[in-house]
Each structure stands twice: as C-alpha cells, then as structure tokens.
C-alpha atoms as a printed R data frame, in Angstrom:
    type eleno elety resid chain resno       x       y       z
1   ATOM     1    CA   UNK     A     1 117.305 104.346  55.397
2   ATOM     2    CA   UNK     A     2 117.511 107.594  57.393
3   ATOM     3    CA   UNK     A     3 115.778 108.037  60.751
4   ATOM     4    CA   UNK     A     4 113.395 110.541  59.170
5   ATOM     5    CA   UNK     A     5 112.439 108.095  56.398
6   ATOM     6    CA   UNK     A     6 111.936 105.285  58.907
7   ATOM     7    CA   UNK     A     7 109.632 107.536  60.929
8   ATOM     8    CA   UNK     A     8 107.635 108.440  57.811
9   ATOM     9    CA   UNK     A     9 107.323 104.759  56.928
10  ATOM    10    CA   UNK     A    10 105.953 103.720  60.321
11  ATOM    11    CA   UNK     A    11 103.731 106.754  60.986
12  ATOM    12    CA   UNK     A    12 100.624 105.250  59.271
13  ATOM    13    CA   UNK     A    13 100.951 102.058  61.309
14  ATOM    14    CA   UNK     A    14 101.322 104.095  64.492
15  ATOM    15    CA   UNK     A    15  98.096 105.931  63.670
16  ATOM    16    CA   UNK     A    16  96.334 102.597  63.155
17  ATOM    17    CA   UNK     A    17  97.805 101.334  66.422
18  ATOM    18    CA   UNK     A    18  96.458 104.355  68.283
19  ATOM    19    CA   UNK     A    19  92.953 103.722  66.924
20  ATOM    20    CA   UNK     A    20  93.118 100.015  67.740
21  ATOM    21    CA   UNK     A    21  94.300 100.687  71.267
22  ATOM    22    CA   UNK     A    22  91.389 103.042  71.886
23  ATOM    23    CA   UNK     A    23  88.851 100.467  70.646
24  ATOM    24    CA   UNK     A    24  90.099  97.340  72.448
25  ATOM    25    CA   UNK     A    25  89.571  96.976  76.215
26  ATOM    26    CA   UNK     A    26  92.809  97.698  78.019
27  ATOM    27    CA   UNK     A    27  94.215  94.984  80.299
28  ATOM    28    CA   UNK     A    28  95.408  97.838  82.504
29  ATOM    29    CA   UNK     A    29  91.785  98.598  83.410
30  ATOM    30    CA   UNK     A    30  91.188  95.042  84.627
31  ATOM    31    CA   UNK     A    31  94.454  94.974  86.562
32  ATOM    32    CA   UNK     A    32  93.826  98.335  88.225
33  ATOM    33    CA   UNK     A    33  90.278  97.334  89.135
34  ATOM    34    CA   UNK     A    34  91.373  94.013  90.639
35  ATOM    35    CA   UNK     A    35  94.167  95.669  92.626
36  ATOM    36    CA   UNK     A    36  91.856  98.441  93.854
37  ATOM    37    CA   UNK     A    37  89.249  95.926  94.995
38  ATOM    38    CA   UNK     A    38  91.936  93.879  96.761
39  ATOM    39    CA   UNK     A    39  93.207  96.923  98.635
40  ATOM    40    CA   UNK     A    40  89.656  97.882  99.611
41  ATOM    41    CA   UNK     A    41  88.996  94.340 100.878
42  ATOM    42    CA   UNK     A    42  92.085  94.505 103.094
43  ATOM    43    CA   UNK     A    43  90.895  97.656 104.892
44  ATOM    44    CA   UNK     A    44  88.027  98.188 107.380
45  ATOM    45    CA   UNK     A    45  84.765  98.048 105.439
46  ATOM    46    CA   UNK     A    46  82.519  99.965 107.825
47  ATOM    47    CA   UNK     A    47  83.274 103.490 109.023
48  ATOM    48    CA   UNK     A    48  87.019 103.390 108.400
49  ATOM    49    CA   UNK     A    49  89.098 105.968 110.284
50  ATOM    50    CA   UNK     A    50  89.996 109.058 108.245
51  ATOM    51    CA   UNK     A    51  93.541 107.835 107.662
52  ATOM    52    CA   UNK     A    52  92.184 104.706 105.935
53  ATOM    53    CA   UNK     A    53  89.461 106.388 103.852
54  ATOM    54    CA   UNK     A    54  90.248 104.732 100.518
55  ATOM    55    CA   UNK     A    55  86.858 104.949  98.795
56  ATOM    56    CA   UNK     A    56  85.558 108.304  97.576
57  ATOM    57    CA   UNK     A    57  82.840 109.367  95.144
58  ATOM    58    CA   UNK     A    58  83.983 109.839  91.579
59  ATOM    59    CA   UNK     A    59  82.878 113.462  91.588
60  ATOM    60    CA   UNK     A    60  85.068 114.328  94.585
61  ATOM    61    CA   UNK     A    61  86.710 117.654  93.775
62  ATOM    62    CA   UNK     A    62  90.072 116.361  94.891
63  ATOM    63    CA   UNK     A    63  90.136 113.828  92.044
64  ATOM    64    CA   UNK     A    64  91.346 116.527  89.654
65  ATOM    65    CA   UNK     A    65  93.928 118.038  91.995
66  ATOM    66    CA   UNK     A    66  97.667 117.579  91.534
67  ATOM    67    CA   UNK     A    67  99.174 117.789  95.007
68  ATOM    68    CA   UNK     A    68 102.844 117.012  95.609
69  ATOM    69    CA   UNK     A    69 103.492 118.455  99.063
70  ATOM    70    CA   UNK     A    70 105.057 116.523 101.970
71  ATOM    71    CA   UNK     A    71 102.642 114.249 103.757
72  ATOM    72    CA   UNK     A    72  98.987 113.784 102.897
73  ATOM    73    CA   UNK     A    73  97.943 117.422 103.184
74  ATOM    74    CA   UNK     A    74  94.547 117.429 101.459
75  ATOM    75    CA   UNK     A    75  91.314 117.281 103.517
76  ATOM    76    CA   UNK     A    76  90.617 113.817 102.088
77  ATOM    77    CA   UNK     A    77  94.097 112.307 102.148
78  ATOM    78    CA   UNK     A    78  92.986 108.843 101.136
79  ATOM    79    CA   UNK     A    79  94.200 105.652 102.761
80  ATOM    80    CA   UNK     A    80  97.640 106.477 104.137
81  ATOM    81    CA   UNK     A    81 100.317 103.886 103.551
82  ATOM    82    CA   UNK     A    82 101.722 104.438 107.044
83  ATOM    83    CA   UNK     A    83  98.382 103.658 108.690
84  ATOM    84    CA   UNK     A    84  98.000 100.312 106.922
85  ATOM    85    CA   UNK     A    85  98.867  96.874 108.204
86  ATOM    86    CA   UNK     A    86 101.399  94.719 106.387
87  ATOM    87    CA   UNK     A    87  98.807  92.975 104.205
88  ATOM    88    CA   UNK     A    88  97.238  96.262 103.153
89  ATOM    89    CA   UNK     A    89 100.647  97.744 102.379
90  ATOM    90    CA   UNK     A    90 101.351  94.853 100.054
91  ATOM    91    CA   UNK     A    91  97.980  95.400  98.387
92  ATOM    92    CA   UNK     A    92  98.726  99.132  98.071
93  ATOM    93    CA   UNK     A    93 102.031  98.418  96.352
94  ATOM    94    CA   UNK     A    94 100.244  96.000  94.024
95  ATOM    95    CA   UNK     A    95  97.881  98.839  93.095
96  ATOM    96    CA   UNK     A    96 100.849 101.168  92.554
97  ATOM    97    CA   UNK     A    97 102.471  98.598  90.278
98  ATOM    98    CA   UNK     A    98  99.279  97.865  88.323
99  ATOM    99    CA   UNK     A    99  99.421 101.108  86.327
100 ATOM   100    CA   UNK     A   100 103.187 101.472  85.985
101 ATOM   101    CA   UNK     A   101 105.973  99.802  84.079
102 ATOM   102    CA   UNK     A   102 108.614  97.955  86.076
103 ATOM   103    CA   UNK     A   103 110.901 100.958  85.678
104 ATOM   104    CA   UNK     A   104 108.063 103.282  86.651
105 ATOM   105    CA   UNK     A   105 107.303 101.328  89.814
106 ATOM   106    CA   UNK     A   106 110.976 101.371  90.845
107 ATOM   107    CA   UNK     A   107 111.120 105.114  90.154
108 ATOM   108    CA   UNK     A   108 107.981 105.802  92.211
109 ATOM   109    CA   UNK     A   109 109.260 103.817  95.190
110 ATOM   110    CA   UNK     A   110 112.666 105.514  94.930
111 ATOM   111    CA   UNK     A   111 110.963 108.923  95.042
112 ATOM   112    CA   UNK     A   112 109.108 107.802  98.153
113 ATOM   113    CA   UNK     A   113 112.325 106.566  99.758
114 ATOM   114    CA   UNK     A   114 113.974 109.976  99.326
115 ATOM   115    CA   UNK     A   115 111.930 111.116 102.326
116 ATOM   116    CA   UNK     A   116 114.493 109.223 104.422
117 ATOM   117    CA   UNK     A   117 117.267 111.315 102.860
118 ATOM   118    CA   UNK     A   118 115.349 114.523 103.562
119 ATOM   119    CA   UNK     A   119 114.750 113.421 107.133
120 ATOM   120    CA   UNK     A   120 118.520 113.208 107.600
121 ATOM   121    CA   UNK     A   121 119.123 116.538 105.850
122 ATOM   122    CA   UNK     A   122 116.316 118.374 107.684
123 ATOM   123    CA   UNK     A   123 116.172 116.823 111.157
124 ATOM   124    CA   UNK     A   124 114.523 119.819 112.805
125 ATOM   125    CA   UNK     A   125 112.491 121.493 110.068
126 ATOM   126    CA   UNK     A   126 109.771 119.124 108.872
127 ATOM   127    CA   UNK     A   127 108.509 115.601 109.364
128 ATOM   128    CA   UNK     A   128 109.559 113.379 106.482
129 ATOM   129    CA   UNK     A   129 108.175 109.876 106.145
130 ATOM   130    CA   UNK     A   130 108.314 107.507 103.145
131 ATOM   131    CA   UNK     A   131 104.897 106.127 104.146
132 ATOM   132    CA   UNK     A   132 103.112 109.509 103.977
133 ATOM   133    CA   UNK     A   133 101.416 108.669 100.684
134 ATOM   134    CA   UNK     A   134  97.678 108.491 100.109
135 ATOM   135    CA   UNK     A   135  95.771 105.924  98.018
136 ATOM   136    CA   UNK     A   136  92.389 106.944  96.618
137 ATOM   137    CA   UNK     A   137  89.756 104.966  94.726
138 ATOM   138    CA   UNK     A   138  87.022 107.071  93.131
139 ATOM   139    CA   UNK     A   139  83.788 105.365  92.181
140 ATOM   140    CA   UNK     A   140  83.378 101.618  91.749
141 ATOM   141    CA   UNK     A   141  86.511 100.007  90.239
142 ATOM   142    CA   UNK     A   142  85.559  97.949  87.209
143 ATOM   143    CA   UNK     A   143  81.984  99.221  87.236
144 ATOM   144    CA   UNK     A   144  79.981 100.592  84.336
145 ATOM   145    CA   UNK     A   145  80.304 104.198  85.483
146 ATOM   146    CA   UNK     A   146  83.619 106.083  85.294
147 ATOM   147    CA   UNK     A   147  86.046 105.340  88.132
148 ATOM   148    CA   UNK     A   148  89.590 106.254  89.015
149 ATOM   149    CA   UNK     A   149  92.666 105.737  91.146
150 ATOM   150    CA   UNK     A   150  94.994 108.363  92.599
151 ATOM   151    CA   UNK     A   151  98.268 107.728  94.437
152 ATOM   152    CA   UNK     A   152  99.791 110.861  95.848
153 ATOM   153    CA   UNK     A   153 102.240 112.365  98.302
154 ATOM   154    CA   UNK     A   154 105.502 114.298  98.325
155 ATOM   155    CA   UNK     A   155 106.857 114.563  94.787
156 ATOM   156    CA   UNK     A   156 104.447 111.947  93.427
157 ATOM   157    CA   UNK     A   157 101.014 112.250  91.838
158 ATOM   158    CA   UNK     A   158  99.707 109.365  89.737
159 ATOM   159    CA   UNK     A   159  96.223 109.646  88.253
160 ATOM   160    CA   UNK     A   160  94.303 106.910  86.455
161 ATOM   161    CA   UNK     A   161  90.779 107.308  85.091
162 ATOM   162    CA   UNK     A   162  88.867 104.384  83.583
163 ATOM   163    CA   UNK     A   163  85.606 103.873  81.732
164 ATOM   164    CA   UNK     A   164  84.371 101.349  79.202
165 ATOM   165    CA   UNK     A   165  87.527  99.275  79.454
166 ATOM   166    CA   UNK     A   166  89.760 102.233  78.639
167 ATOM   167    CA   UNK     A   167  92.302 103.893  80.945
168 ATOM   168    CA   UNK     A   168  93.901 107.327  80.927
169 ATOM   169    CA   UNK     A   169  97.103 107.720  82.938
170 ATOM   170    CA   UNK     A   170  97.811 111.457  82.970
171 ATOM   171    CA   UNK     A   171  98.721 113.794  84.517
172 ATOM   172    CA   UNK     A   172 101.881 112.297  86.034
173 ATOM   173    CA   UNK     A   173 103.900 114.363  88.499
174 ATOM   174    CA   UNK     A   174 107.351 113.137  89.552
175 ATOM   175    CA   UNK     A   175 109.854 115.019  91.667
176 ATOM   176    CA   UNK     A   176 113.087 114.383  93.517
177 ATOM   177    CA   UNK     A   177 114.838 116.035  96.442
178 ATOM   178    CA   UNK     A   178 117.711 115.438  96.685
179 ATOM   179    CA   UNK     A   179 117.942 114.626  93.000
180 ATOM   180    CA   UNK     A   180 121.443 113.320  93.704
181 ATOM   181    CA   UNK     A   181 122.242 111.788  97.076
182 ATOM   182    CA   UNK     A   182 125.555 113.195  98.267
183 ATOM   183    CA   UNK     A   183 126.058 111.596 101.648
184 ATOM   184    CA   UNK     A   184 125.378 108.321 103.405
185 ATOM   185    CA   UNK     A   185 125.210 104.774 102.067
186 ATOM   186    CA   UNK     A   186 123.351 105.766  98.888
187 ATOM   187    CA   UNK     A   187 125.811 108.457  97.818
188 ATOM   188    CA   UNK     A   188 125.767 108.911  94.064
189 ATOM   189    CA   UNK     A   189 122.168 107.717  93.567
190 ATOM   190    CA   UNK     A   190 120.423 109.975  91.058
191 ATOM   191    CA   UNK     A   191 116.662 110.165  90.651
192 ATOM   192    CA   UNK     A   192 115.109 111.455  87.396
193 ATOM   193    CA   UNK     A   193 118.616 111.489  85.904
194 ATOM   194    CA   UNK     A   194 117.546 110.691  82.299
195 ATOM   195    CA   UNK     A   195 114.947 113.457  82.433
196 ATOM   196    CA   UNK     A   196 117.668 115.977  83.215
197 ATOM   197    CA   UNK     A   197 120.541 114.504  81.209
198 ATOM   198    CA   UNK     A   198 118.617 114.115  77.950
199 ATOM   199    CA   UNK     A   199 117.276 117.656  78.246
200 ATOM   200    CA   UNK     A   200 120.823 118.962  78.671
201 ATOM   201    CA   UNK     A   201 122.005 116.801  75.763
202 ATOM   202    CA   UNK     A   202 119.326 118.233  73.498
203 ATOM   203    CA   UNK     A   203 119.901 121.880  74.361
204 ATOM   204    CA   UNK     A   204 123.657 121.309  74.165
205 ATOM   205    CA   UNK     A   205 123.337 119.971  70.622
206 ATOM   206    CA   UNK     A   206 121.533 123.041  69.288
207 ATOM   207    CA   UNK     A   207 123.248 125.381  66.858
208 ATOM   208    CA   UNK     A   208 123.519 129.097  67.702
209 ATOM   209    CA   UNK     A   209 120.594 129.813  65.369
210 ATOM   210    CA   UNK     A   210 118.472 127.121  67.010
211 ATOM   211    CA   UNK     A   211 119.394 128.330  70.493
212 ATOM   212    CA   UNK     A   212 118.198 131.802  69.587
213 ATOM   213    CA   UNK     A   213 114.726 130.300  69.057
214 ATOM   214    CA   UNK     A   214 114.667 127.706  71.850
215 ATOM   215    CA   UNK     A   215 116.555 129.250  74.775
216 ATOM   216    CA   UNK     A   216 115.491 132.146  76.966
217 ATOM   217    CA   UNK     A   217 117.242 133.805  79.884
218 ATOM   218    CA   UNK     A   218 114.189 134.104  82.137
219 ATOM   219    CA   UNK     A   219 114.117 131.132  84.492
220 ATOM   220    CA   UNK     A   220 110.657 129.845  85.433
221 ATOM   221    CA   UNK     A   221 109.062 131.097  88.629
222 ATOM   222    CA   UNK     A   222 109.632 127.880  90.571
223 ATOM   223    CA   UNK     A   223 106.208 126.371  89.995
224 ATOM   224    CA   UNK     A   224 105.601 124.258  86.932
225 ATOM   225    CA   UNK     A   225 102.717 125.625  84.920
226 ATOM   226    CA   UNK     A   226  99.467 123.884  85.936
227 ATOM   227    CA   UNK     A   227  97.665 122.362  82.978
228 ATOM   228    CA   UNK     A   228  94.575 120.200  82.874
229 ATOM   229    CA   UNK     A   229  91.754 118.789  80.805
230 ATOM   230    CA   UNK     A   230  91.152 121.570  78.304
231 ATOM   231    CA   UNK     A   231  93.732 121.866  75.505
232 ATOM   232    CA   UNK     A   232  95.801 124.989  75.950
233 ATOM   233    CA   UNK     A   233  99.242 126.370  75.129
234 ATOM   234    CA   UNK     A   234 101.842 128.214  77.135
235 ATOM   235    CA   UNK     A   235 102.292 130.777  74.409
236 ATOM   236    CA   UNK     A   236 105.970 131.691  74.214
237 ATOM   237    CA   UNK     A   237 106.941 129.290  71.438
238 ATOM   238    CA   UNK     A   238 110.102 127.267  71.124
239 ATOM   239    CA   UNK     A   239 112.086 125.309  68.550
240 ATOM   240    CA   UNK     A   240 109.909 123.031  66.410
241 ATOM   241    CA   UNK     A   241 110.982 119.421  65.927
242 ATOM   242    CA   UNK     A   242 110.767 119.960  62.170
243 ATOM   243    CA   UNK     A   243 113.649 122.426  62.510
244 ATOM   244    CA   UNK     A   244 115.919 119.908  64.240
245 ATOM   245    CA   UNK     A   245 118.375 117.577  62.529
246 ATOM   246    CA   UNK     A   246 117.869 113.773  62.769
247 ATOM   247    CA   UNK     A   247 120.171 113.357  65.779
248 ATOM   248    CA   UNK     A   248 118.425 116.147  67.679
249 ATOM   249    CA   UNK     A   249 115.027 114.688  66.836
250 ATOM   250    CA   UNK     A   250 116.183 111.300  68.098
251 ATOM   251    CA   UNK     A   251 117.223 112.883  71.405
252 ATOM   252    CA   UNK     A   252 113.874 114.654  71.663
253 ATOM   253    CA   UNK     A   253 112.062 111.379  71.059
254 ATOM   254    CA   UNK     A   254 114.178 109.588  73.666
255 ATOM   255    CA   UNK     A   255 113.394 112.344  76.164
256 ATOM   256    CA   UNK     A   256 109.648 112.035  75.582
257 ATOM   257    CA   UNK     A   257 109.847 108.260  75.851
258 ATOM   258    CA   UNK     A   258 111.563 108.629  79.224
259 ATOM   259    CA   UNK     A   259 108.383 110.271  80.546
260 ATOM   260    CA   UNK     A   260 105.967 107.934  78.771
261 ATOM   261    CA   UNK     A   261 107.636 104.703  79.844
262 ATOM   262    CA   UNK     A   262 106.878 105.381  83.497
263 ATOM   263    CA   UNK     A   263 103.408 104.021  82.690
264 ATOM   264    CA   UNK     A   264 102.510 100.484  81.696
265 ATOM   265    CA   UNK     A   265 103.670  99.677  78.142
266 ATOM   266    CA   UNK     A   266 100.063  99.613  76.930
267 ATOM   267    CA   UNK     A   267  99.449 103.178  78.144
268 ATOM   268    CA   UNK     A   268 102.872 104.477  77.119
269 ATOM   269    CA   UNK     A   269 102.536 103.056  73.622
270 ATOM   270    CA   UNK     A   270  99.137 104.647  73.188
271 ATOM   271    CA   UNK     A   271 100.408 108.068  74.264
272 ATOM   272    CA   UNK     A   272 103.473 107.869  72.010
273 ATOM   273    CA   UNK     A   273 101.310 106.802  69.062
274 ATOM   274    CA   UNK     A   274  99.050 109.800  69.706
275 ATOM   275    CA   UNK     A   275 102.039 112.151  69.608
276 ATOM   276    CA   UNK     A   276 103.096 110.751  66.232
277 ATOM   277    CA   UNK     A   277  99.547 110.804  64.886
278 ATOM   278    CA   UNK     A   278  99.181 114.469  65.874
279 ATOM   279    CA   UNK     A   279 102.488 115.297  64.193
280 ATOM   280    CA   UNK     A   280 105.897 114.874  65.807
281 ATOM   281    CA   UNK     A   281 107.223 117.682  63.588
282 ATOM   282    CA   UNK     A   282 104.969 120.172  65.339
283 ATOM   283    CA   UNK     A   283 106.367 119.574  68.825
284 ATOM   284    CA   UNK     A   284 108.090 122.604  70.344
285 ATOM   285    CA   UNK     A   285 111.064 122.572  72.691
286 ATOM   286    CA   UNK     A   286 111.633 125.533  75.001
287 ATOM   287    CA   UNK     A   287 114.460 126.040  77.523
288 ATOM   288    CA   UNK     A   288 114.787 128.748  80.163
289 ATOM   289    CA   UNK     A   289 117.909 129.512  82.174
290 ATOM   290    CA   UNK     A   290 121.523 128.252  82.114
291 ATOM   291    CA   UNK     A   291 122.287 125.319  79.811
292 ATOM   292    CA   UNK     A   292 124.753 123.591  82.141
293 ATOM   293    CA   UNK     A   293 124.322 120.905  84.773
294 ATOM   294    CA   UNK     A   294 123.853 121.896  88.401
295 ATOM   295    CA   UNK     A   295 122.244 125.259  87.686
296 ATOM   296    CA   UNK     A   296 118.634 126.337  87.937
297 ATOM   297    CA   UNK     A   297 116.792 125.748  84.635
298 ATOM   298    CA   UNK     A   298 113.497 124.724  83.105
299 ATOM   299    CA   UNK     A   299 112.406 123.091  79.869
300 ATOM   300    CA   UNK     A   300 109.108 122.350  78.199
301 ATOM   301    CA   UNK     A   301 107.976 120.101  75.343
302 ATOM   302    CA   UNK     A   302 104.599 120.995  73.937
303 ATOM   303    CA   UNK     A   303 102.288 119.640  71.266
304 ATOM   304    CA   UNK     A   304  98.621 118.948  70.650
305 ATOM   305    CA   UNK     A   305  98.605 115.793  72.784
306 ATOM   306    CA   UNK     A   306 101.519 116.358  75.144
307 ATOM   307    CA   UNK     A   307 102.823 118.947  77.570
308 ATOM   308    CA   UNK     A   308 105.968 118.055  79.504
309 ATOM   309    CA   UNK     A   309 107.635 120.369  82.006
310 ATOM   310    CA   UNK     A   310 110.912 119.954  83.874
311 ATOM   311    CA   UNK     A   311 111.926 122.420  86.578
312 ATOM   312    CA   UNK     A   312 115.274 122.196  88.369
313 ATOM   313    CA   UNK     A   313 114.458 124.089  91.534
314 ATOM   314    CA   UNK     A   314 116.884 126.227  93.522
315 ATOM   315    CA   UNK     A   315 115.920 125.960  97.174
316 ATOM   316    CA   UNK     A   316 116.789 128.746  99.634
317 ATOM   317    CA   UNK     A   317 120.428 128.349 100.619
318 ATOM   318    CA   UNK     A   318 121.021 125.718  97.947
319 ATOM   319    CA   UNK     A   319 123.116 126.906  95.009
320 ATOM   320    CA   UNK     A   320 123.329 123.712  92.993
321 ATOM   321    CA   UNK     A   321 119.608 123.212  92.327
322 ATOM   322    CA   UNK     A   322 119.577 119.619  93.543
323 ATOM   323    CA   UNK     A   323 115.759 119.468  93.466
324 ATOM   324    CA   UNK     A   324 113.577 118.525  90.469
325 ATOM   325    CA   UNK     A   325 109.890 118.827  89.588
326 ATOM   326    CA   UNK     A   326 108.429 117.279  86.435
327 ATOM   327    CA   UNK     A   327 104.930 116.851  85.043
328 ATOM   328    CA   UNK     A   328 103.525 115.151  81.960
329 ATOM   329    CA   UNK     A   329 100.083 116.012  80.594
330 ATOM   330    CA   UNK     A   330  97.957 114.874  77.713
331 ATOM   331    CA   UNK     A   331  95.910 118.108  77.388
332 ATOM   332    CA   UNK     A   332  93.102 116.284  75.601
333 ATOM   333    CA   UNK     A   333  92.811 113.397  78.059
334 ATOM   334    CA   UNK     A   334  94.037 114.448  81.524
335 ATOM   335    CA   UNK     A   335  91.846 112.917  84.263
336 ATOM   336    CA   UNK     A   336  89.909 111.053  81.566
337 ATOM   337    CA   UNK     A   337  88.514 114.211  79.974
338 ATOM   338    CA   UNK     A   338  87.745 112.464  76.688
339 ATOM   339    CA   UNK     A   339  86.203 109.419  78.385
340 ATOM   340    CA   UNK     A   340  83.930 111.611  80.494
341 ATOM   341    CA   UNK     A   341  82.902 113.711  77.524
342 ATOM   342    CA   UNK     A   342  81.907 110.570  75.620
343 ATOM   343    CA   UNK     A   343  80.118 109.202  78.682
344 ATOM   344    CA   UNK     A   344  78.006 112.333  79.091
345 ATOM   345    CA   UNK     A   345  77.364 112.756  75.378
346 ATOM   346    CA   UNK     A   346  75.717 109.339  75.472
347 ATOM   347    CA   UNK     A   347  73.168 110.581  77.972
348 ATOM   348    CA   UNK     A   348  74.778 109.752  81.309
349 ATOM   349    CA   UNK     A   349  74.466 112.861  83.432
350 ATOM   350    CA   UNK     A   350  75.857 113.387  86.899
351 ATOM   351    CA   UNK     A   351  73.634 114.584  89.670
352 ATOM   352    CA   UNK     A   352  72.661 118.205  89.695
353 ATOM   353    CA   UNK     A   353  75.074 120.317  91.666
354 ATOM   354    CA   UNK     A   354  78.011 117.956  91.113
355 ATOM   355    CA   UNK     A   355  80.738 119.058  88.744
356 ATOM   356    CA   UNK     A   356  83.652 116.999  87.495
357 ATOM   357    CA   UNK     A   357  86.756 119.139  87.228
358 ATOM   358    CA   UNK     A   358  88.072 117.175  84.261
359 ATOM   359    CA   UNK     A   359  84.738 117.372  82.460
360 ATOM   360    CA   UNK     A   360  84.890 121.138  82.750
361 ATOM   361    CA   UNK     A   361  88.506 121.121  81.584
362 ATOM   362    CA   UNK     A   362  89.987 122.189  84.897
363 ATOM   363    CA   UNK     A   363  92.992 121.037  86.829
364 ATOM   364    CA   UNK     A   364  93.685 122.261  90.329
365 ATOM   365    CA   UNK     A   365  97.288 122.865  91.364
366 ATOM   366    CA   UNK     A   366  98.500 123.916  94.788
367 ATOM   367    CA   UNK     A   367  99.969 127.279  95.579
368 ATOM   368    CA   UNK     A   368 103.744 127.623  95.424
369 ATOM   369    CA   UNK     A   369 105.648 126.311  98.427
370 ATOM   370    CA   UNK     A   370 109.221 125.062  98.771
371 ATOM   371    CA   UNK     A   371 108.860 121.307  98.964
C-alpha cells in the first residue's frame, strides 16, 4: 500500500483520536501541576525576593509574551534558576521535564548550556549564563480556574496553559547560537540539526516547477514573524503538500514531527492529529533565500492549526549563519486561546479592567535585537 493510501486509511482514526484526547483529562496537566506546586513549596513562601518571584496572576500581561533574549529581561522575570538553591533547581528541572518529551528536555537543557559556548566566544561583550532562565507559574496550578506555566530565557520560550484537565503547549520557541560548536571539547555538537537538515532535504528534493512556487529570493528580515492566538496567515503562499510526491510529503511530515515531538507524547500526538484532521494536503511550504547549508535562509510551514518558522540568522561579522531561531504555533490554541474562550463562554468572566492577551487573540513579541 502506498504512503498516500496508508494516510487516507488512518485519517479517520486520527480525527477520532483528536476528539478523544480533547475530552479525556490529560496526565500532563496533573504532572505539570504537581511539579509547579513542588517548585513553589521549595521557594520562600512570604515576600520572596524579585529573583524568586515564581507565582503570578493568570492575567499577567507577560503570560502571552514570547521573549528569547539573553538573561531574564522582562520586568517580572519569574524565579531565576541561578538564584535558586540546589533543591529548588532540581524542582525547576522537574517542572521543565513535566511538559516535554525526553528528547525535548535534553534539547532544552542543551540550548541552555550553549550560554557557556557564547561566554567563551564573547568574553567582553555580554554576560552569558546557563542559569539565566525564569520559571513562572500563573494562577493556581491544578485549580478550577485557568492556570499556566512559562519557562523562558535566551533562545527558549515554553508556554503551557491548562484548564479543565486539558493542556495547551504552544507557542514553543527554540533557538541555538552557536548552532554548531566549532571549538573546545564539544566541537561538532549541533543543536536543532534535524530542523535544519530536514528543511534542506525537502527544498533540495523539489523539482524546478515546484521550486518556482515554493522558493523566493527575499530572505526574511531576521525576526521570525510573531503569531498568536487569533488564526491568521502570512499571505505569500507556498507549495501545497497536495502538490508534493509521496517522498516529499514524508519529509514534510518528518519535519513537522521534529517540532511536535519536543512536547510530551500526549501533547505532540494531539497536535499532529489536529494537523491531519484539518487536512495535511492543505499545508504550505515556503522557503526564502539560498537552498544550501551554511547560508542565511528561512522556511515556513503553514496550515489551519500549525505555523512553523525557521530562521537561520546571519549575525554581524558572521558569514556562515551559525545561529538559528525557530517557533511553532497552533494559531487556534496558542496560550490556551480555545480553553479560555470556552471558559468565558460558560459564564466565567475576569475582573473588569483585566485583559488576557490570548483571549483577545494577541501575542506579544520583542523588538528585533541580535541575540
């Protein structure tokens, strides 16, 4: 049986799986709540210093920000890993692991460890510290009202929103600099390698006619396009999955799975089922810039329930673009947009004067800086 026929045969079951997953309480919610409560219990309960301010109201504006700059640079930076004692650090890593797959946890900690590499490469320009990451808990974890967890710092933004036993795990920002370590004991280590290699494999497999549709010369501006709760499109098209051959479609699927499988299998499976239910054929693949390794380029995968962006950044004085930014959105569910909409439609209103960015369909992204 061909790959296309196998996909057609399993699509109905994937749709049913997506519905079932949305109805049943997610074990991820219980695990995140338990880990969040454990971290909170390990920190000062009364009047914690600003660098250990873990707990924040759910309607804090910062909840719907995606910030990936060095250090904890927001006014409410959360509980900083570097300010914690050993027991709290262990609890923080347990919270980090609670929403991620094993591979996702290893990837997140590797991204954090790259600050050591940058410290060696930039000894006089900027403080780099692998513990400059903030942990945030919004609302009461495991409570009846919506609540959330954010873990954020340089090249990492993980966002979990929970309500009614359900969890949403997007947006996910992952970056790497250096994407390939080229000196020292970890020479040859590559971070986000599948994200780049599979993209190159897909664009390299396109026919001239397909490339005319998918590939553009204009490289992105250097800032991935911010996208948030409200469904929206970028607007310059791309090559539809329906116009790819089976091998190309398989590469596209593998590329999407690379992003999804950062999250716990329960969350990744739900997102992948939603993509199939919405119509894999309708996904569009767009590439901007050179189609060779080591050069500045950008790609995007876009559909009703997914928006993925990959930006290989060229830093000043760096010709080989050894710096990567990626982001994965579910435009219908970022920051728990759908959970909040359902919550408010059932008569639960927030206090007057408080606005939830995700409820309004907004995502806040920082201004462009070289990071």
